[in-house]
C-alpha positions, 0 to 999 in steps of 0.5 A: 942128825947133824953129826951124821950128815956132817952139818951143824946142829944150827943148820938142822934147826934152820932147815926145820924152821924154814930159814934155810934151804939145803943144798941139793947135795944135802937134800940127797944125803938126808933122803938117803939116810932115811931111805926115802925119795927126796920129795918125801923129805923136803916139799913146799907147803905151797904145793897144796899138800 
């Protein structure tokens, strides 16, 4: 995943562990890779979902 997105493994791990919020451009690349809207990939747990 990191290689596909052009980021480091540490960045992926930080995103997964909620230690890093990706820039908008990265969020769109992730969503595009999975062919889903950005809000399906990234959402805030505080949103009540």
